[in-house]
C-alpha positions in Angstrom: 11.9 20.6 -24.2 13.0 20.7 -20.2 11.8 18.9 -17.6 13.0 19.1 -14.2 12.2 16.4 -11.4 11.4 16.9 -7.9 13.3 16.1 -5.1 11.8 12.8 -3.3 8.6 13.6 -1.6 7.5 11.1 0.9 4.0 9.9 1.8 3.8 8.2 5.1 0.9 5.7 6.5 1.3 4.2 9.9 -0.1 0.6 9.7 -1.2 -1.2 13.4 -0.6 -4.2 11.7 2.0 -7.1 11.4 4.8 -6.2 9.4 5.1 -9.2 7.2 0.8 -9.1 6.7 1.5 -5.4 4.9 4.5 -6.4 2.9 2.5 -9.4 1.6 0.1 -6.7 0.5 2.3 -4.1 -1.1 5.0 -7.1 -2.6 2.4 -7.8 -5.1 3.5 -6.3 -8.2 1.1 -8.3 -10.4 -2.0 -7.3 -8.2 -1.7 -3.6 -7.1 -5.2 -3.4 -7.4 -6.1 -5.1 -3.9 -4.6 -2.0 -2.3 -4.9 0.8 -4.9 -8.3 2.7 -5.5 -7.3 4.2 -9.3 -6.6 0.4 -10.5 -9.3 -0.9 -11.9 -6.9 -4.2 -13.7 -3.8 -5.4 -14.1 -2.2 -7.4 -16.6 1.3 -8.8 -16.6 3.2 -8.5 -20.0 6.4 -9.6 -19.1 7.3 -12.2 -16.0 5.6 -12.5 -12.5 7.4 -11.4 -9.3 10.6 -10.8 -10.6 13.0 -7.6 -11.4 12.5 -7.0 -15.1 8.7 -7.2 -15.2 6.2 -5.9 -16.6 2.8 -5.1 -16.0 -0.5 -2.9 -17.6 -2.3 -0.8 -15.6 -5.5 0.1 -16.4 -6.8 2.7 -14.5 -10.2 3.6 -13.0 -12.3 6.8 -14.8 -12.2 10.2 -13.0 -8.1 10.3 -13.6 -6.2 11.8 -16.6 -4.9 8.6 -17.5 -6.5 4.9 -18.9 -3.3 2.8 -18.8 0.3 2.6 -17.5 3.0 0.3 -18.4 5.4 0.0 -15.5 8.4 -2.2 -14.9 9.5 -4.0 -11.5 12.8 -1.9 -10.8 13.2 -3.3 -7.1 11.7 -6.5 -4.7 13.8 -7.2 -1.6 11.8 -9.3 0.8 14.3 -8.7 3.4 14.7 -4.8 3.6 11.0 -4.3 2.4 11.8 -2.5 -0.7 9.5 -2.5 -4.1 10.5 -0.3 -6.5 8.7 0.8 -9.7 9.4 2.7 -13.2 6.7 4.0 -14.9 7.3 3.3 -19.0 4.8 4.4 -20.9 1.1 3.9 -21.3 -1.7 7.2 -21.7 -1.1 9.4 -19.1 0.6 12.4 -18.1 3.4 11.0 -15.8 6.9 10.6 -17.8 9.7 9.6 -15.8 7.8 8.5 -13.1 9.6 6.2 -10.9 8.9 5.6 -6.8 10.2 3.1 -3.9 8.1 2.0 -1.2 9.4 0.9 2.0 8.1 -0.8 4.9 9.5 -0.1 8.4 8.8 -1.7 11.7 9.1 1.0 14.1 6.1 0.0 16.3 3.0 2.1 17.0 2.3 3.0 20.7 4.0 0.2 22.1 2.3 -2.3 19.9 3.3 -3.8 16.7 3.1 -1.8 13.5 4.8 -1.0 10.1 5.0 2.4 8.6 4.8 2.7 5.4 7.0 5.2 2.9 6.7 5.9 -0.9 9.0 8.1 -2.5 8.9 9.6 -6.4 10.4 11.3 -8.6 8.8 12.7 -12.0 9.1 15.1 -14.9 6.6 18.3 -14.7 4.6 18.0 -17.4 4.1 20.7 -20.4 1.5 23.2 -18.5 2.0 22.2 -15.1 4.0 23.4 -12.5 5.9 21.5 -9.9 3.8 22.6 -7.5 0.3 20.8 -9.3 2.5 18.1 -10.4 3.6 17.1 -6.7 0.2 17.8 -5.7 -1.9 15.7 -7.9 0.9 12.3 -7.0 0.9 12.9 -3.3 -3.0 12.8 -3.7 -2.7 9.4 -5.4 0.1 8.3 -3.0 -1.9 9.5 0.1 -5.2 7.6 -1.3 -3.0 4.2 -2.1 -1.7 4.8 1.4 -5.3 5.2 3.0 -6.5 2.1 0.9 -4.1 -0.1 2.2 -4.4 1.3 5.9 -8.3 0.2 5.4 -7.6 -3.5 4.0 -4.9 -4.0 6.8 -7.3 -3.3 9.5 -10.2 -5.2 8.3 -7.9 -7.8 7.1 -6.5 -8.0 10.8 -9.9 -7.8 12.1 -10.5 -10.8 10.5 -7.8 -13.0 11.5 -8.7 -11.7 15.3 -11.9 -12.9 15.0 -10.8 -16.4 13.0 -8.7 -17.2 15.7 -11.1 -16.7 18.8 
């Protein structure tokens, strides 16, 4: 059976919040449910926050999946890079891998962070390249919107606490 892989696609979202604070949410391989709305629960199977660690995610209802087993492939706290590969589970995203990077570029002259998520995945039988790409990009955009909302709420709370 032949599967084609996408070239890397990007979901980009700019966050008006300090870089290190955004990274503190994104880097938590053991707690993706903090900002990923389609994750109901996460259980660590092996390790914690080191490369090679494995987690099992329970997915919320309404998606064509119930679980995902994922491995942490890269965690670079200096360059702010997180790499994850799906190893198995009950889902259709075979050979899925993603890399999330944070870029401290500033937004409108204020401190800010651009979050970029790139992915590669095989196209499942019965789906087209476009269908698969659109589905994955929808998930990524939902995660980034949620990350934006949570980051802004936390930044707002922090501002009020410091006053």
